[in-house]
C-alpha atoms as one frame of an Amber mdcrd trajectory, in Angstrom:
protein
   3.208  17.907   4.950  -0.545  18.257   4.615  -3.532  16.715   6.373  -6.882
  15.416   5.185  -9.658  14.415   7.560 -11.932  11.374   7.595 -14.208  10.294
  10.502 -12.448  12.881  12.686  -9.024  11.337  12.071  -6.163  13.262  10.457
  -4.376  11.593   7.551  -0.926  13.009   6.766   0.371  13.191   3.227   2.914
  14.891   0.968   2.230  16.104  -2.558   4.794  17.086  -5.147   5.042  17.453
  -8.915   2.529  18.145 -11.656   0.473  15.996 -13.966  -1.770  12.955 -13.450
  -1.888  11.877  -9.802  -0.068   8.832  -8.428  -0.811   7.633  -4.889   1.988
   5.709  -3.142   0.841   3.707  -0.107   3.367   2.069   2.237   3.381  -1.221
   4.159   2.788  -2.089   7.794   5.106  -0.240  10.237   6.501   1.875   7.390
   5.594   5.474   6.491   5.196   7.800   3.536   8.795   9.049   3.692  10.232
   5.714   2.558   8.954   6.333  -0.977  11.025   9.508  -1.113  14.113   8.018
   0.548  14.163   5.011  -1.796  13.803   7.003  -5.000  10.249   6.148  -6.019
   9.086   9.758  -5.860  12.060  10.931  -7.915  11.265   8.348 -10.594   7.750
   9.745 -11.038   7.703  13.409 -10.064   9.013  14.745 -13.366   5.710  13.855
 -15.070   3.197  13.132 -12.309   1.687  14.603  -9.163   2.977  12.180  -6.531
   1.006  11.745  -3.310   2.571   9.765  -0.468   0.184   8.967   2.388   0.756
   7.902   5.987  -1.772   5.167   6.605  -3.821   5.508   9.795  -1.754   4.458
  12.813   1.527   5.264  11.047   3.855   8.208  10.491   2.251  11.575  11.152
  -1.334  10.354  10.767  -3.547   9.918  13.825  -3.174   6.694  15.802  -6.540
   5.798  17.349  -6.810   2.770  19.629 -10.245   1.734  18.313  -9.793  -1.339
  16.092 -12.875  -0.394  14.064 -10.958   2.544  12.625  -8.606   0.162  10.815
 -11.060  -1.750   8.633 -10.239  -1.793   4.953 -13.302   0.247   3.975 -12.553
   2.946   6.549  -8.984   3.286   5.355  -9.970   3.252   1.689 -12.104   6.234
   2.604  -8.982   7.869   4.078  -7.349   7.760   0.644 -10.480   9.186  -0.958
 -10.378  12.011   1.618  -6.829  12.891   0.544  -7.867  13.008  -3.114 -10.877
  15.113  -2.186  -8.687  17.538  -0.256  -6.660  18.122  -3.423  -9.708  18.151
  -5.764  -8.310  15.131  -7.614 -10.924  12.963  -9.311  -8.785   9.953 -10.288
  -5.294   8.630  -9.595  -2.922   5.814 -10.343  -2.510   3.722  -7.198   0.685
   1.965  -6.066   0.614  -0.041  -2.837   3.207  -2.306  -1.293   2.498  -5.050
   1.280  -0.228  -3.564   3.523  -0.525  -0.896   0.841  -1.438  -3.646  -1.639
  -4.106  -4.935   0.754  -5.409  -1.395   1.076  -5.364  -0.980  -2.706  -7.867
  -3.810  -3.000 -10.080  -1.885  -0.584  -9.787   1.274  -2.643 -10.614  -0.705
  -5.785 -13.652  -2.278  -4.136 -15.049   0.878  -2.569 -13.864   3.673  -4.901
 -13.255   2.088  -8.339 -14.274   5.296 -10.126 -11.299   7.099  -8.538  -8.670
   4.843 -10.164  -6.669   5.241 -13.374  -4.641   2.080 -12.734  -3.625  -0.129
  -9.834  -0.261  -1.569  -8.839  -0.148  -4.156  -6.059   3.232  -5.222  -4.730
   4.356  -7.666  -2.054   0.889  -8.953  -1.220  -1.288 -11.757  -2.570  -4.896
 -10.589  -3.148  -5.977 -14.224  -3.532  -5.491 -15.014   0.170  -9.169 -15.665
   0.764  -9.383 -17.554   4.053 -10.064 -15.455   7.130  -7.607 -16.735   9.686
  -6.475 -15.809  13.172  -3.184 -14.087  13.768  -0.320 -16.510  14.263   1.544
 -13.871  16.299   0.415 -10.939  18.421   1.605  -7.373  17.921   4.499  -7.702
  20.374   5.765 -10.839  18.651   5.392  -9.215  15.242   7.368  -6.162  16.361
  10.157  -8.362  17.721  10.272 -10.278  14.437  10.469  -6.992  12.529  13.184
  -5.704  14.852  15.345  -8.729  14.037  15.310  -8.067  10.268  14.592  -4.337
   9.881  15.012  -2.546  13.221  14.444   0.870  11.674  10.819  -0.086  11.024
   9.994  -0.305  14.723  12.119   2.472  16.239   9.042   4.695  16.402   6.732
   2.166  18.079   5.861   3.131  21.647   3.418   1.445  24.054   0.740   4.063
  23.417   0.489   3.235  19.683   0.599  -0.554  20.013  -3.139  -0.925  20.613
  -3.918   0.755  17.329  -1.260  -1.250  15.520  -2.764  -4.441  16.923  -6.107
  -3.479  15.384  -4.379  -2.640  12.132  -2.559  -5.983  12.073  -5.754  -7.897
  12.815  -7.566  -6.144   9.958  -4.972  -7.471   7.497  -6.212 -11.002   8.181
  -9.811 -10.260   7.157 -10.455 -11.371   3.565 -13.787  -9.737   2.784 -12.932
  -8.776  -0.824 -12.880 -11.465  -3.503  -9.898 -11.611  -5.850 -12.348 -11.413
  -8.766 -12.696  -7.730  -7.865  -9.185  -7.310  -9.263  -9.398  -9.904 -12.026
 -12.524  -8.336 -13.510 -11.839  -4.665 -12.784 -11.139  -3.551 -16.408  -8.367
  -1.264 -15.177  -4.687  -1.513 -16.120  -3.175  -3.818 -13.459   0.469  -4.170
 -12.483   1.718  -6.758  -9.977   5.135  -6.421  -8.347   7.084  -8.941  -6.260
  10.512 -10.048  -5.156  11.524 -13.444  -6.506  12.215 -14.704  -2.963   8.981
 -13.371  -1.482   6.339 -15.870  -0.354   3.841 -14.174  -2.651   6.056 -14.589
  -5.743   4.415 -17.748  -7.114   0.846 -16.695  -6.185   1.298 -13.354  -7.960
   2.679 -15.068 -11.070  -0.426 -17.258 -11.178  -2.707 -14.311 -10.521  -1.135
 -12.256 -13.297  -1.969 -15.016 -15.766  -5.645 -14.670 -14.811  -5.828 -10.901
 -15.397  -6.071  -9.984 -19.087  -3.463  -7.421 -20.094  -1.817  -7.241 -16.668
   1.929  -6.863 -16.218   4.158  -8.491 -13.605   7.462  -7.118 -12.323   9.811
  -9.697 -10.811  12.768  -8.163  -8.968  15.544  -9.711  -6.935  15.111 -10.354
  -3.245  12.655 -11.119  -0.495   9.742  -9.054   0.795  11.861  -6.230   2.192
  14.497  -6.300  -0.559  11.976  -5.908  -3.378  11.009  -2.523  -1.979  14.235
  -1.338  -0.353  17.207  -2.989  -2.127  15.871  -3.591  -5.639  14.275  -0.170
  -5.340  15.719   1.370  -8.494  14.549  -1.569 -10.623  11.152  -1.569  -8.931
  10.721   2.185  -9.343  11.628   2.014 -13.022   9.119  -0.799 -13.624   6.368
   1.199 -11.914   7.251   4.295 -13.939   7.128   2.376 -17.224   3.794   0.822
 -16.354   2.126   4.086 -15.366   3.491   5.879 -18.426   2.037   3.145 -20.625
  -1.501   3.653 -19.308
């Protein structure tokens, strides 16, 4: 494990392999180790330098209580800090769920650092700013009912930061045209039972040259159960760039 620093916050990450860099960014309540456990790192490491990052508030990264630390621009800068720490100019980016949301931030604020972008399990065309329908405690209970391992680590002292992180996900300050017109290779990835399945199909049709991976399952299954299919699709896309 290594650390990079941005605005006095430590960002934990792992780096393995050699070759062009690939950043793997996890979803809300998850951590960088899931990419290794589910085989995504193994699918890429033979040809690429794979960087798995704990997003702020998660894993071994710092967990500040200040909600301002969790804005999309601030956290895009966290990713840039990791690349800077390794003297990496550009990388392929793969983000799932919250990681997809964060990928749009990295595209908007650091487009020159990208070789390609993969967004999975999140619809970048959700434009309306809207209040949270559940608070952090309700969200954690919902997560516990379907994937209890995701919330085993959550203690009262980190909930304030997670609440700020969750609230930031509802702020739609980046237009979807940022992705549509980016001129980068774009890959979209979704489970066929996920709520974002149809929106991502429509979005893919608007992005010239983009590819779309449809795998079996809902939001969690696309990442964790259809993992071998998903990992292979990501590998093929990145190799084609």
